[in-house]
C-alpha positions in Angstrom: -14.9 -33.4 -128.4 -18.7 -33.9 -127.6 -19.6 -33.2 -124.1 -23.3 -33.6 -124.1 -23.8 -30.3 -122.5 -26.3 -27.4 -123.0 -24.9 -24.6 -125.2 -22.9 -21.9 -123.1 -23.5 -18.2 -123.4 -27.2 -18.6 -124.5 -30.1 -17.6 -122.1 -32.4 -20.6 -121.6 -35.2 -21.7 -119.3 -35.1 -24.9 -117.3 -39.0 -25.1 -117.9 -38.7 -24.8 -121.6 -35.6 -26.7 -122.1 -37.2 -30.3 -121.9 -40.5 -31.8 -122.8 -42.5 -34.5 -121.2 -43.1 -37.8 -122.8 -46.1 -40.0 -122.0 -45.4 -42.8 -119.5 -41.6 -41.7 -119.3 -38.8 -40.1 -117.7 -36.9 -37.7 -119.9 -33.4 -36.4 -118.9 -30.8 -34.1 -120.4 -27.4 -32.8 -119.3 -26.9 -29.1 -118.6 -23.3 -29.4 -117.4 -21.2 -32.6 -117.2 -17.9 -32.3 -115.6 -15.5 -34.6 -113.8 -16.5 -32.7 -110.6 -20.1 -33.0 -110.9 -23.3 -32.6 -113.1 -26.4 -30.5 -113.6 -29.1 -32.4 -115.2 -32.7 -31.7 -116.2 -35.5 -34.2 -115.9 -39.2 -34.4 -116.9 -41.3 -37.2 -115.3 -44.9 -38.0 -116.5 -47.4 -38.5 -113.8 -46.9 -41.8 -112.1 -43.5 -42.3 -113.3 -40.6 -42.3 -110.8 -37.0 -43.5 -109.9 -36.8 -46.7 -108.0 -34.8 -46.8 -104.6 -31.1 -46.5 -104.9 -28.0 -44.8 -103.5 -25.4 -42.6 -105.0 -21.9 -41.8 -103.7 -22.4 -38.0 -104.2 -24.6 -35.3 -102.4 -27.2 -34.2 -104.7 -29.6 -31.1 -104.7 -33.0 -31.6 -106.3 -34.9 -28.4 -107.3 -38.5 -28.7 -108.6 -39.1 -26.5 -111.6 -42.8 -27.3 -112.0 -45.3 -30.0 -110.7 -45.2 -32.0 -107.6 -42.9 -35.0 -106.5 -42.7 -37.3 -103.6 -38.8 -37.7 -102.7 -38.2 -40.3 -100.5 -34.7 -40.1 -98.5 -33.7 -42.9 -96.1 -37.5 -44.1 -96.0 -38.7 -40.5 -95.2 -41.2 -39.0 -97.7 -41.0 -35.3 -98.8 -43.5 -33.7 -101.2 -41.8 -31.2 -103.0 -43.6 -28.4 -105.5 -42.5 -25.8 -107.8 -39.5 -23.8 -106.5 -38.8 -26.1 -103.6 -35.3 -28.1 -103.1 -34.1 -30.7 -101.0 -30.5 -32.1 -100.7 -30.1 -35.9 -100.9 -27.0 -36.8 -98.9 -24.3 -39.1 -100.3 -24.8 -43.0 -99.7 -28.5 -42.6 -98.3 -31.1 -44.5 -100.2 -33.5 -42.3 -102.1 -36.2 -42.8 -104.6 -38.7 -40.3 -106.5 -42.4 -40.5 -107.7 -44.2 -38.1 -109.8 -47.4 -37.2 -107.9 -48.2 -35.0 -111.1 -46.1 -34.4 -114.0 -42.9 -32.4 -112.9 -39.7 -31.1 -114.0 -36.7 -30.9 -111.9 -33.0 -30.0 -112.0 -30.6 -32.2 -110.2 -27.3 -30.9 -109.2 -24.9 -33.6 -108.2 -21.5 -32.6 -106.6 -18.8 -35.2 -106.4 -16.5 -35.4 -103.4 
């Protein structure tokens, strides 16, 4: 059965596990389970995710670069090795202030 997950039992680096693509947002699953997901994203400078809501809490961890994370209309500039929790059912959006990579961990209730 195809799970679309990263290979288990193998050492890896978030930074080196995904590449940037010009004028795009690239994503890949690290783990995908019924109870939640861990995904890796690479955003080119100027790219982003439009405002939306999700029914689950989500942790954003910046691997490299700089992003503007907007939660409930409030802007938070995050840089490498910083994180923020986006609460369930609160609107949020993201903009790449420079190219950046992030890990998104979503926990389902």
